[in-house]
C-alpha positions, 0 to 999 in steps of 0.5 A: 275217880269214877269206880265200877258198881259191881267190883265192891260186891265182887271184893265182899263175896270173895272176902266172905269166901276166903275168910270161912278158912278161918272157922272151917276148923271150928265147925268140925272141932268135936270131929276131929278131936273123935276122929283122931283120938285127941285129947278134950285140950287139943280144942284150945290149941286148934283154936289158937293155932289159927289165932298165933298163925294170923299174927305172925302172918300179919307181922311178916306181911308187915315187917316186908310190907308184902301188900304195898310192894306186890299187887295186892290182888295176887298177894290175896289170890296166892294166900286163898289158894295156899291157905285153901290147901292147908285147910284141905289138908286137915282131911288126911287120915294119919294126923297127929296133934302136931300136924294138926296144929301145923295146917291150922297154923299155916291156914292163919299164917295165909289169912294175913294175906287175905283179910287185911290185904281185902281191906287194902284192895277196897282202900285202893278203889273207894277213898270217898266212902271208905268206911261204907265200903269196909262195913260191907267188908267186915259185915262178910267176916262176921257172918263167916264168924257166925257160919260154924254155928250155923253148921253144928246145928246142921252137923247131921246133914254134912260128913265133916270132911266136906265141910273143909272140901267144901270151904276150901273150894269157896276160898279158891272162887274167892281168890280167883274172882279177885285175880280175875276181876279186881285188878290193881285199884286206881288209888294205889300207890306201890312201895319200892323197897322193903321198909323194915322200918315201916312197922314203927314209922306208921305210929309216928303220926299222933292221929294214927296211934289215936284210932290205932289205940281205939282199934286195940281198945275194940278188939280187947272186947270183940273176939272175947265176947264172941268167944264166950257167946256159946258159954254164957248161953249154956250157963244161962240154961243150967241155971234156969232148967225150965228155959231151953233153946238151942245154943248154936242157933242162937249163937249164930244170931247173936254174932251174925246180926253184927254183920248188919250193924256193920253195914248200918254204921257205914250208911250212918258214917256218912251222915254223922261222921267216920269218927263219931259213929265209931266212937258212939258204937265204942260206947255203947258196947262198953255200956253192955259190957257194965250192965251185963251182970244184971242182963245176963242174970235177968230171969226173963229170958226174953230179955237176957236174949234181945239184950245179947243180940243189942251187945252182938250189933254194937260190939262189931259195928265200930270195927269197919269205921276205926280200919277205915280211920287207920287206912286215911291216916297211914302214909298212902304207899304204907296204907297195906302194911298199916292195916296189917300192923293193926291187924296183928296187934290187935289179935295179939290182943284177943289172946291175952282178954280170952285167956283172962276171961277163961281164967275168970270162968273158971275160978268163978261162975259170976256174971260180973266177969264180963265187966272187965271187957269194958277195959277195952272200949274204955281205954278206946274212947280215951284214945280217940277223944282228941279224933272227935 
């Protein structure tokens, strides 16, 4: 069945608009702490609240099979509107840490109806070339992830409340676009009832387990690397006083370059196969983890930054391809549920790897701590070995 060409760009743009909610709080985090007189420890709590909200939301969405029982476009729209409202609520002047945490948690909760549901919508439109389609969606998410670092570099030009207002408006625009322009796809097969066993049923398929484990290994590395990019840059500056660079701008570039590699990986997968391209990217990011002690300790500033840019490309390139394999190996009527489940478990894993890396960073300033990120890709490659 032929799909009109404007559909994919609209889904991608809407995904970017709505996932900007995810990182809006990060862009004004320091201002929140100062404005509401919070303790420095609040930074970590506010960051984690979104992740925990997303994990909780994806679990509930998966158990209730929301994206499969109801119109994905309507689910996306409602989630975007409610998520935007909770994001906007942060501008209220009487917040305490508890109420701020609730706002960020609920924003993360309704992102569960945006990010995985956006992939579900794309998979309902594109069976052939799904890897390329999802590569554009994940690329949009990558740019959204990097955007707060660029925004931080421009902070003096904006009031912190305007950042939250603009991101909320963007989310509403994205939700309305999906509702009005992107009806349910031609390949959608609705599930008629709640299947509480669906959470476990999708893992009965051996191929699905294989690609899901590959995705989990990828997630172990991804968000820990993204979270520590600014720390890596700051640490290098401290140990090389003669070196001066813009940490916020470089953080943006190192993360954002992954958006380009996602798109490139999507096109490459059409030539050499989705499975092989995903495994290749996972292997290369694993290699970056293993050689990081030497590359991060180099005296050459150019080599140091160049390595981080390369790592930023490989660390995310496999994500849309692994999501494609998850969608392709899930039961058709549970495709949305399967994507949501895998997202939920994957993001839960990121909390563990980030906390482990944080503990190691407190314990020692050695660059060898980043080699622990290799465990995820290694286990992911082992899980994918029968899929290549």
